[in-house]
Structure formats: structure tokens, C-alpha cells
N, CA and C atoms as a LAMMPS dump frame, in Angstrom:
ITEM: TIMESTEP
0
ITEM: NUMBER OF ATOMS
477
ITEM: BOX BOUNDS ff ff ff
-5.0000000000000000e+02 5.0000000000000000e+02
-5.0000000000000000e+02 5.0000000000000000e+02
-5.0000000000000000e+02 5.0000000000000000e+02
ITEM: ATOMS id mol type element x y z
1 1 1 N 12.979 -36.873 15.318
2 1 2 C 12.644 -35.372 15.656
3 1 3 C 11.325 -35.411 16.506
4 2 1 N 10.977 -35.021 17.57
5 2 2 C 10.109 -35.372 18.682
6 2 3 C 9.267 -34.071 18.481
7 3 1 N 7.873 -34.744 18.58
8 3 2 C 6.344 -33.4 18.842
9 3 3 C 7.63 -32.215 19.393
10 4 1 N 8.07 -32.664 20.864
11 4 2 C 7.919 -31.103 21.18
12 4 3 C 9.349 -30.279 20.775
13 5 1 N 10.481 -30.749 19.583
14 5 2 C 11.165 -30.186 19.159
15 5 3 C 10.483 -29.346 17.785
16 6 1 N 9.637 -30.173 17.389
17 6 2 C 9.176 -29.114 15.942
18 6 3 C 8.104 -28.482 16.509
19 7 1 N 7.761 -28.563 17.393
20 7 2 C 6.69 -27.458 18.538
21 7 3 C 7.375 -26.526 18.291
22 8 1 N 8.86 -26.583 19.101
23 8 2 C 9.227 -25.178 19.527
24 8 3 C 10.01 -24.476 18.187
25 9 1 N 10.788 -25.355 17.635
26 9 2 C 10.884 -24.877 16.261
27 9 3 C 9.847 -23.982 15.398
28 10 1 N 9.043 -24.316 15.532
29 10 2 C 7.596 -23.69 14.742
30 10 3 C 7.651 -22.293 15.659
31 11 1 N 7.525 -22.318 16.844
32 11 2 C 7.693 -21.289 17.56
33 11 3 C 8.27 -20.418 17.32
34 12 1 N 9.682 -20.842 17.475
35 12 2 C 10.527 -19.776 16.649
36 12 3 C 10.675 -19.225 15.743
37 13 1 N 10.143 -20.037 14.803
38 13 2 C 9.887 -19.054 13.477
39 13 3 C 8.978 -18.466 13.392
40 14 1 N 8.41 -18.789 14.105
41 14 2 C 6.938 -17.698 13.982
42 14 3 C 6.857 -16.806 14.921
43 15 1 N 7.813 -16.468 16.242
44 15 2 C 8.763 -15.562 16.777
45 15 3 C 9.393 -14.838 16.032
46 16 1 N 10.245 -15.115 15.026
47 16 2 C 10.918 -14.773 13.89
48 16 3 C 10.376 -13.564 13.158
49 17 1 N 9.348 -14.643 12.696
50 17 2 C 8.538 -13.407 11.437
51 17 3 C 7.85 -12.684 12.364
52 18 1 N 7.233 -12.751 13.598
53 18 2 C 6.162 -11.365 14.672
54 18 3 C 7.503 -10.727 14.777
55 19 1 N 8.643 -10.712 14.897
56 19 2 C 9.93 -9.968 15.145
57 19 3 C 9.95 -8.997 13.899
58 20 1 N 10.496 -9.412 12.785
59 20 2 C 10.635 -8.846 11.473
60 20 3 C 9.157 -7.991 11.471
61 21 1 N 8.239 -8.282 11.531
62 21 2 C 7.088 -7.598 10.735
63 21 3 C 6.792 -6.282 12.158
64 22 1 N 7.148 -6.788 13.341
65 22 2 C 6.985 -5.53 14.548
66 22 3 C 8.462 -4.483 13.811
67 23 1 N 9.924 -5.044 13.16
68 23 2 C 10.53 -3.967 12.658
69 23 3 C 10.068 -3.24 11.855
70 24 1 N 9.451 -3.951 11.099
71 24 2 C 9.18 -3.15 9.582
72 24 3 C 8.095 -2.238 9.893
73 25 1 N 7.466 -2.467 11.145
74 25 2 C 6.323 -1.559 11.379
75 25 3 C 6.601 -0.558 12.086
76 26 1 N 7.827 -0.375 13.091
77 26 2 C 8.612 0.494 13.443
78 26 3 C 9.577 1.276 12.59
79 27 1 N 10.177 0.485 11.33
80 27 2 C 10.538 1.726 10.546
81 27 3 C 9.864 2.216 9.568
82 28 1 N 8.831 2.086 9.09
83 28 2 C 7.896 2.489 8.71
84 28 3 C 7.234 3.646 9.166
85 29 1 N 6.797 3.47 10.576
86 29 2 C 6.482 4.543 11.379
87 29 3 C 7.379 5.169 11.983
88 30 1 N 8.663 5.057 11.578
89 30 2 C 9.844 6.038 12.173
90 30 3 C 9.803 7.563 10.558
91 31 1 N 9.753 6.406 9.688
92 31 2 C 10.03 6.92 8.125
93 31 3 C 8.791 8.362 8.171
94 32 1 N 9.504 9.283 7.832
95 32 2 C 8.379 10.68 7.263
96 32 3 C 7.614 10.225 5.98
97 33 1 N 6.259 10.57 6.593
98 33 2 C 4.738 10.305 5.675
99 33 3 C 5.326 10.779 4.385
100 34 1 N 6.187 11.775 4.465
101 34 2 C 6.014 12.263 3.011
102 34 3 C 6.99 11.246 2.39
103 35 1 N 7.911 10.91 2.378
104 35 2 C 8.923 9.734 1.816
105 35 3 C 7.707 8.754 1.631
106 36 1 N 7.257 8.453 2.813
107 36 2 C 6.355 6.98 2.355
108 36 3 C 5.394 7.354 0.918
109 37 1 N 4.975 8.509 1.251
110 37 2 C 3.974 9.154 0.084
111 37 3 C 5.045 8.852 -1.497
112 38 1 N 5.937 9.771 -1.309
113 38 2 C 6.875 9.611 -2.513
114 38 3 C 7.116 8.344 -2.877
115 39 1 N 7.623 7.368 -2.583
116 39 2 C 7.914 6.218 -2.675
117 39 3 C 6.753 5.695 -3.292
118 40 1 N 5.541 5.551 -2.793
119 40 2 C 4.125 5.318 -3.233
120 40 3 C 4.221 5.772 -4.858
121 41 1 N 4.447 7.318 -4.753
122 41 2 C 3.944 7.681 -5.842
123 41 3 C 5.334 7.288 -7.174
124 42 1 N 6.64 7.698 -6.803
125 42 2 C 7.654 6.757 -7.537
126 42 3 C 7.373 4.984 -8.082
127 43 1 N 6.912 4.246 -6.732
128 43 2 C 6.444 2.856 -7.549
129 43 3 C 5.192 2.938 -8.477
130 44 1 N 4.143 3.651 -8.396
131 44 2 C 3.254 4.379 -9.509
132 44 3 C 3.532 4.369 -10.938
133 45 1 N 4.573 5.677 -10.334
134 45 2 C 5.07 5.625 -11.996
135 45 3 C 5.679 4.944 -12.845
136 46 1 N 6.669 4.132 -12.066
137 46 2 C 7.837 3.12 -12.152
138 46 3 C 6.976 2.165 -12.954
139 47 1 N 5.539 1.323 -12.415
140 47 2 C 4.459 0.383 -12.899
141 47 3 C 4.309 1.161 -14.291
142 48 1 N 4.144 2.079 -14.675
143 48 2 C 3.419 2.628 -15.617
144 48 3 C 4.403 2.772 -16.604
145 49 1 N 5.761 3.031 -16.042
146 49 2 C 6.305 3.297 -17.135
147 49 3 C 6.491 1.949 -17.351
148 50 1 N 7.009 0.794 -17.106
149 50 2 C 7.001 -1.024 -17.026
150 50 3 C 6.432 -0.857 -18.598
151 51 1 N 4.848 -0.968 -17.842
152 51 2 C 4.078 -1.057 -18.976
153 51 3 C 4.29 -0.476 -20.572
154 52 1 N 4.544 0.868 -20.947
155 52 2 C 5.129 1.179 -22.097
156 52 3 C 6.401 0.021 -22.749
157 53 1 N 6.899 -0.842 -22.198
158 53 2 C 7.903 -1.695 -22.856
159 53 3 C 7.405 -3.145 -22.776
160 54 1 N 6.569 -3.016 -21.473
161 54 2 C 6.546 -4.465 -21.439
162 54 3 C 4.539 -4.663 -21.432
163 55 1 N 3.925 -5.985 -22.302
164 55 2 C 2.575 -6.119 -22.157
165 55 3 C 2.1 -5.698 -20.506
166 56 1 N 1.093 -4.594 -20.664
167 56 2 C 1.023 -4.722 -18.703
168 56 3 C 0.125 -5.802 -18.277
169 57 1 N -0.75 -7.242 -18.878
170 57 2 C -1.199 -8.269 -18.458
171 57 3 C -0.323 -8.839 -17.841
172 58 1 N 1.703 -9.03 -18.44
173 58 2 C 2.598 -9.271 -18.012
174 58 3 C 3.04 -9.426 -16.856
175 59 1 N 2.476 -8.073 -15.803
176 59 2 C 2.425 -7.959 -14.729
177 59 3 C 1.577 -7.238 -13.917
178 60 1 N 1.144 -7.659 -14.316
179 60 2 C -0.965 -6.909 -13.589
180 60 3 C -1.025 -7.241 -12.054
181 61 1 N -1.322 -6.155 -11.916
182 61 2 C -1.39 -6.866 -9.961
183 61 3 C -2.149 -5.389 -9.605
184 62 1 N -3.698 -5.763 -10.505
185 62 2 C -4.941 -4.288 -9.972
186 62 3 C -5.082 -4.351 -8.961
187 63 1 N -5.052 -4.959 -8.043
188 63 2 C -5.23 -4.844 -6.404
189 63 3 C -4.222 -3.914 -5.832
190 64 1 N -2.935 -3.975 -6.388
191 64 2 C -1.767 -3.358 -5.413
192 64 3 C -1.686 -1.666 -6.961
193 65 1 N -2.193 -2.22 -7.807
194 65 2 C -2.256 -0.318 -8.057
195 65 3 C -3.643 0.343 -7.866
196 66 1 N -4.437 0.074 -7.28
197 66 2 C -5.564 0.55 -6.494
198 66 3 C -5.308 0.972 -5.386
199 67 1 N -4.468 -0.268 -4.264
200 67 2 C -3.919 0.091 -3.253
201 67 3 C -3.237 1.547 -2.819
202 68 1 N -1.79 1.341 -3.963
203 68 2 C -1.407 2.289 -4.125
204 68 3 C -1.617 3.795 -4.164
205 69 1 N -2.375 3.883 -4.975
206 69 2 C -3.626 4.781 -5.681
207 69 3 C -4.418 5.586 -4.587
208 70 1 N -4.816 4.814 -3.487
209 70 2 C -5.649 4.995 -2.686
210 70 3 C -4.581 5.604 -1.14
211 71 1 N -3.745 5.27 -1.103
212 71 2 C -2.775 5.349 -0.114
213 71 3 C -2.701 6.959 -0.489
214 72 1 N -1.836 7.034 -2.006
215 72 2 C -1.37 8.503 -2.223
216 72 3 C -2.465 9.508 -1.932
217 73 1 N -3.916 9.175 -2.847
218 73 2 C -4.515 9.444 -2.773
219 73 3 C -4.904 10.775 -1.391
220 74 1 N -4.983 9.367 0.118
221 74 2 C -5.32 9.648 1.4
222 74 3 C -4.443 10.919 1.613
223 75 1 N -3.061 10.406 1.299
224 75 2 C -1.927 11.694 1.611
225 75 3 C -2.739 13.133 1.235
226 76 1 N -2.847 12.899 -0.287
227 76 2 C -3.217 14.154 -0.855
228 76 3 C -4.771 14.876 -0.263
229 77 1 N -5.809 14.143 -0.084
230 77 2 C -6.914 14.76 0.568
231 77 3 C -7.672 14.552 -0.31
232 78 1 N -7.256 13.942 -1.135
233 78 2 C -8.445 13.701 -1.921
234 78 3 C -9.074 12.123 -1.9
235 79 1 N -10.462 12.17 -2.123
236 79 2 C -11.406 11.164 -2.32
237 79 3 C -11.134 10.767 -3.808
238 80 1 N -11.746 8.907 -3.675
239 80 2 C -11.64 8.609 -4.977
240 80 3 C -13.03 7.938 -5.278
241 81 1 N -13.66 7.897 -6.306
242 81 2 C -14.371 7.173 -6.596
243 81 3 C -14.397 5.413 -6.889
244 82 1 N -15.244 4.781 -7.335
245 82 2 C -15.255 3.524 -7.459
246 82 3 C -14.678 3.278 -9.204
247 83 1 N -14.412 4.241 -9.776
248 83 2 C -14.272 4.364 -11.481
249 83 3 C -13.087 4.807 -11.727
250 84 1 N -12.289 5.983 -10.565
251 84 2 C -10.907 6.359 -10.296
252 84 3 C -10.233 5.186 -9.66
253 85 1 N -10.516 4.158 -8.916
254 85 2 C -10.175 2.924 -8.11
255 85 3 C -10.028 2.602 -9.591
256 86 1 N -10.883 2.144 -10.175
257 86 2 C -10.711 0.858 -11.371
258 86 3 C -9.999 1.358 -12.387
259 87 1 N -9.757 2.689 -12.513
260 87 2 C -8.696 3.578 -13.517
261 87 3 C -7.033 3.679 -13.468
262 88 1 N -6.693 2.834 -12.328
263 88 2 C -5.202 2.624 -11.949
264 88 3 C -5.274 1.468 -12.304
265 89 1 N -5.765 0.366 -12.264
266 89 2 C -5.269 -0.736 -12.691
267 89 3 C -5.593 -0.602 -14.239
268 90 1 N -4.213 -1.301 -14.763
269 90 2 C -4.303 -1.643 -16.446
270 90 3 C -5.294 -2.515 -17.061
271 91 1 N -6.249 -2.76 -16.305
272 91 2 C -6.814 -4.13 -16.913
273 91 3 C -8.726 -3.693 -16.818
274 92 1 N -9.2 -4.635 -17.645
275 92 2 C -10.841 -4.336 -18.11
276 92 3 C -11.081 -3.319 -16.683
277 93 1 N -12.101 -3.021 -16.886
278 93 2 C -13.005 -2.505 -15.827
279 93 3 C -13.961 -3.353 -15.011
280 94 1 N -14.286 -4.591 -15.88
281 94 2 C -14.849 -5.425 -15.108
282 94 3 C -13.386 -5.955 -14.223
283 95 1 N -12.736 -6.481 -14.762
284 95 2 C -11.825 -7.44 -14.214
285 95 3 C -11.702 -6.295 -12.539
286 96 1 N -11.269 -5.302 -12.632
287 96 2 C -10.827 -4.168 -11.649
288 96 3 C -12.09 -3.762 -10.622
289 97 1 N -13.474 -4.22 -11.305
290 97 2 C -14.587 -4.137 -10.036
291 97 3 C -14.33 -5.388 -9.655
292 98 1 N -14.024 -6.677 -10.075
293 98 2 C -13.749 -7.959 -9.417
294 98 3 C -13.089 -7.438 -8.096
295 99 1 N -11.901 -7.052 -8.772
296 99 2 C -10.996 -6.896 -7.642
297 99 3 C -10.925 -5.864 -6.293
298 100 1 N -11.676 -4.858 -7.009
299 100 2 C -12.112 -3.695 -6.01
300 100 3 C -12.787 -4.465 -4.823
301 101 1 N -14.152 -5.729 -5.398
302 101 2 C -15.039 -6.072 -4.679
303 101 3 C -14.466 -6.979 -3.726
304 102 1 N -12.753 -7.818 -4.51
305 102 2 C -12.232 -8.802 -3.154
306 102 3 C -11.501 -7.658 -2.062
307 103 1 N -11.335 -6.51 -2.191
308 103 2 C -10.629 -5.594 -0.855
309 103 3 C -11.424 -5.2 -0.897
310 104 1 N -12.757 -4.893 -0.465
311 104 2 C -13.584 -4.456 0.064
312 104 3 C -14.197 -5.77 0.981
313 105 1 N -14.358 -6.74 0.047
314 105 2 C -14.433 -8.123 1.72
315 105 3 C -13.45 -8.199 2.04
316 106 1 N -12.518 -8.262 1.574
317 106 2 C -11.373 -8.446 2.917
318 106 3 C -10.97 -7.099 4.096
319 107 1 N -11.579 -6.382 4.19
320 107 2 C -11.975 -5.182 4.53
321 107 3 C -10.806 -4.063 4.461
322 108 1 N -9.857 -4.272 3.266
323 108 2 C -8.601 -3.899 3.104
324 108 3 C -9.16 -2.29 2.547
325 109 1 N -10.389 -2.081 1.959
326 109 2 C -11.017 -1.01 1.557
327 109 3 C -12.223 -0.413 2.103
328 110 1 N -12.701 0.293 2.174
329 110 2 C -14.048 1.162 2.389
330 110 3 C -14.661 1.678 1.761
331 111 1 N -15.952 1.526 1.629
332 111 2 C -16.79 1.788 0.864
333 111 3 C -18.013 2.951 1.5
334 112 1 N -18.017 4.393 1.187
335 112 2 C -19.094 5.221 1.716
336 112 3 C -19.629 5.782 0.659
337 113 1 N -21.167 6.199 1.129
338 113 2 C -21.839 6.476 0.488
339 113 3 C -21.381 8.715 0.422
340 114 1 N -21.305 8.858 -0.826
341 114 2 C -21.099 10.48 -0.58
342 114 3 C -22.373 11.161 -0.306
343 115 1 N -22.497 12.198 1.067
344 115 2 C -23.391 13.112 1.973
345 115 3 C -24.282 13.597 0.898
346 116 1 N -23.4 14.195 -0.376
347 116 2 C -24.096 15.209 -1.081
348 116 3 C -24.965 14.169 -2.856
349 117 1 N -23.748 13.776 -3.076
350 117 2 C -24.743 12.815 -4.047
351 117 3 C -25.25 10.896 -3.688
352 118 1 N -26.373 10.581 -3.582
353 118 2 C -26.299 9.789 -2.653
354 118 3 C -26.084 8.798 -3.925
355 119 1 N -26.093 8.674 -4.902
356 119 2 C -25.643 7.629 -5.946
357 119 3 C -24.335 7.728 -5.896
358 120 1 N -23.641 8.91 -5.06
359 120 2 C -21.908 8.465 -5.696
360 120 3 C -21.506 8.12 -4.477
361 121 1 N -20.392 7.287 -4.522
362 121 2 C -19.777 6.72 -3.408
363 121 3 C -17.788 6.782 -3.183
364 122 1 N -17.63 6.869 -2.154
365 122 2 C -16.05 6.749 -2.426
366 122 3 C -14.944 5.662 -1.668
367 123 1 N -14.525 5.844 -2.122
368 123 2 C -13.559 4.572 -1.327
369 123 3 C -12.373 4.959 -0.963
370 124 1 N -11.956 4.491 0.334
371 124 2 C -10.61 4.856 0.796
372 124 3 C -9.901 3.592 1.741
373 125 1 N -8.838 3.718 1.852
374 125 2 C -8.071 2.48 2.222
375 125 3 C -8.505 2.409 4.041
376 126 1 N -8.517 1.264 4.766
377 126 2 C -8.973 1.353 5.511
378 126 3 C -7.692 1.317 6.309
379 127 1 N -8.073 1.766 8.353
380 127 2 C -6.801 2.275 8.892
381 127 3 C -5.272 1.098 8.838
382 128 1 N -5.861 0.249 8.97
383 128 2 C -5.149 -0.766 8.967
384 128 3 C -4.328 -1.145 7.78
385 129 1 N -5.14 -0.988 6.728
386 129 2 C -4.118 -1.178 5.408
387 129 3 C -3.247 -0.108 4.897
388 130 1 N -3.721 1.268 5.992
389 130 2 C -2.904 2.155 5.703
390 130 3 C -1.566 2.267 6.364
391 131 1 N -1.923 1.882 7.306
392 131 2 C -0.526 1.283 8.303
393 131 3 C 0.684 0.218 7.534
394 132 1 N -0.227 -0.671 7.299
395 132 2 C 0.37 -2.051 6.516
396 132 3 C 1.362 -1.598 5.128
397 133 1 N 0.563 -0.518 4.428
398 133 2 C 1.161 -0.651 3.171
399 133 3 C 2.139 0.775 3.733
400 134 1 N 2.218 1.739 4.874
401 134 2 C 3.635 2.292 5.317
402 134 3 C 4.751 1.419 5.873
403 135 1 N 4.108 0.665 6.775
404 135 2 C 4.96 -0.496 7.285
405 135 3 C 5.8 -0.689 5.713
406 136 1 N 4.835 -1.918 4.965
407 136 2 C 6.134 -2.244 3.892
408 136 3 C 6.549 -1.345 3.242
409 137 1 N 6.028 -0.212 2.719
410 137 2 C 7.168 0.808 2.005
411 137 3 C 8.322 1.263 2.702
412 138 1 N 8.007 1.349 4.215
413 138 2 C 8.971 1.505 5.35
414 138 3 C 10.11 0.638 5.132
415 139 1 N 9.808 -0.448 5.303
416 139 2 C 10.746 -1.66 4.996
417 139 3 C 11.71 -1.76 4.159
418 140 1 N 11.277 -1.137 2.572
419 140 2 C 11.219 -1.165 1.545
420 140 3 C 12.82 0.2 1.6
421 141 1 N 12.096 1.066 2.057
422 141 2 C 13.454 2.094 2.256
423 141 3 C 14.374 1.584 3.134
424 142 1 N 13.958 1.263 4.215
425 142 2 C 15.035 0.614 5.253
426 142 3 C 16.558 -0.221 4.128
427 143 1 N 15.457 -1.207 3.683
428 143 2 C 16.341 -2.072 2.74
429 143 3 C 17.253 -1.222 1.94
430 144 1 N 17.101 0.025 1.471
431 144 2 C 17.282 1 0.605
432 144 3 C 17.182 0.889 -0.785
433 145 1 N 15.726 0.413 -0.765
434 145 2 C 14.878 0.311 -2.323
435 145 3 C 13.995 1.178 -2.862
436 146 1 N 14.501 2.183 -1.535
437 146 2 C 13.604 3.894 -2.105
438 146 3 C 14.211 4.829 -1.767
439 147 1 N 13.336 5.728 -1.669
440 147 2 C 14.454 7.574 -1.537
441 147 3 C 14.748 7.806 -0.041
442 148 1 N 15.549 8.186 0.344
443 148 2 C 16.719 8.454 1.864
444 148 3 C 15.472 8.944 2.189
445 149 1 N 15.41 8.298 3.702
446 149 2 C 14.407 9.117 4.389
447 149 3 C 15.048 10.283 4.843
448 150 1 N 14.227 11.626 4.622
449 150 2 C 14.821 12.761 5.163
450 150 3 C 14.536 12.94 6.819
451 151 1 N 15.523 13.482 7.555
452 151 2 C 15.828 13.54 8.92
453 151 3 C 15.227 14.269 9.671
454 152 1 N 14.237 13.784 10.351
455 152 2 C 13.18 14.314 11.185
456 152 3 C 14.097 15.919 12.059
457 153 1 N 13.69 16.973 12.043
458 153 2 C 14.386 17.926 13.157
459 153 3 C 15.396 18.729 11.951
460 154 1 N 15.615 18.895 11.439
461 154 2 C 16.622 19.376 10.204
462 154 3 C 15.896 20.079 9.892
463 155 1 N 16.483 21.809 10.015
464 155 2 C 15.456 22.645 9.161
465 155 3 C 15.497 22.355 7.442
466 156 1 N 14.547 22.937 7.112
467 156 2 C 14.057 22.382 5.677
468 156 3 C 15.284 23.574 4.888
469 157 1 N 15.219 23.515 3.497
470 157 2 C 16.082 24.547 2.564
471 157 3 C 15.491 25.987 2.935
472 158 1 N 14.151 26.249 2.873
473 158 2 C 13.352 27.513 2.955
474 158 3 C 13.73 28.23 4.366
475 159 1 N 14.317 27.749 5.401
476 159 2 C 14.046 28.618 6.641
477 159 3 C 15.498 29.356 6.284
């Protein structure tokens, strides 16, 4: 196989991945924010329920737990502190702090000082991470792995 042919195949694979990512992002954008947040809540509940049956360390993913909790908190207009983020993960606080440091280093989350209490800091998702989680959850919903999205434009049950 020539270098030119290998290069063309590689470009085709990259284009395919890019196209899938764009489709996921579009699906996430088309999905109602409330559906995405509800799916994030359900995911967190499912993870906690699983921990009742299995040792939490078997399926431990503290970074994902923290990201989902921050995603839901953002939708609810709540701010979380460092300890709140650590409490979201079923691991020792030191482990959770290392994961949080990694998330900050990778600019997935942003830490800001509280304007009133200077010793208090708040953690929030970066805008890019918020969009990425929305796209991911939207892609799962599109695959039928989440709640049915509520069609836009339909009257609510209370109207």
C-alpha cells in the first residue's frame, strides 16, 4: 500500500470521526436542556444505585461523577465548592482532590474565589466542557440510551 493511499485512508477516518462528533453536537443542541439535565440526574442516580450492589471502587470514575454533579448544579443555578465536588465521588477525599486538580489542569473545570468569603472558592464547568457533556448526553439519547426527548413546540400539560 502506498503512502498516498495510507494518507488518504487516514484522512477518511479522521473525516468520519469529525462527522460523527458534529452529528453528536447537533443532536445535543437539538435536545432540550431539561432532557439533558434529567438524563445526567438519572445517570448519577444509577451510579449510586450500582454502588449499593458492587464495591464502588470496581466502577470508580471520580472525574465523571464530579463533572456530572457540576453539570446538574449549573442547570439548577447552584454553585459548588471544592468539598462539594469531592463529596460527589465515592473515593477518599485525597483522591478526589487529585482528580479535581487534574480537571482544573485540563481546563475542564474553573475555580473562582467567592467575592464575599475570600477563603471560599467555587468550581464550575468550563463552557467547552458543558457543551461537550451536552453533546455526549444528546448522543446517548439519540441512540435510545436515555429519556425520550420532549418535542419542542408542544403545549405542556398545564396549558
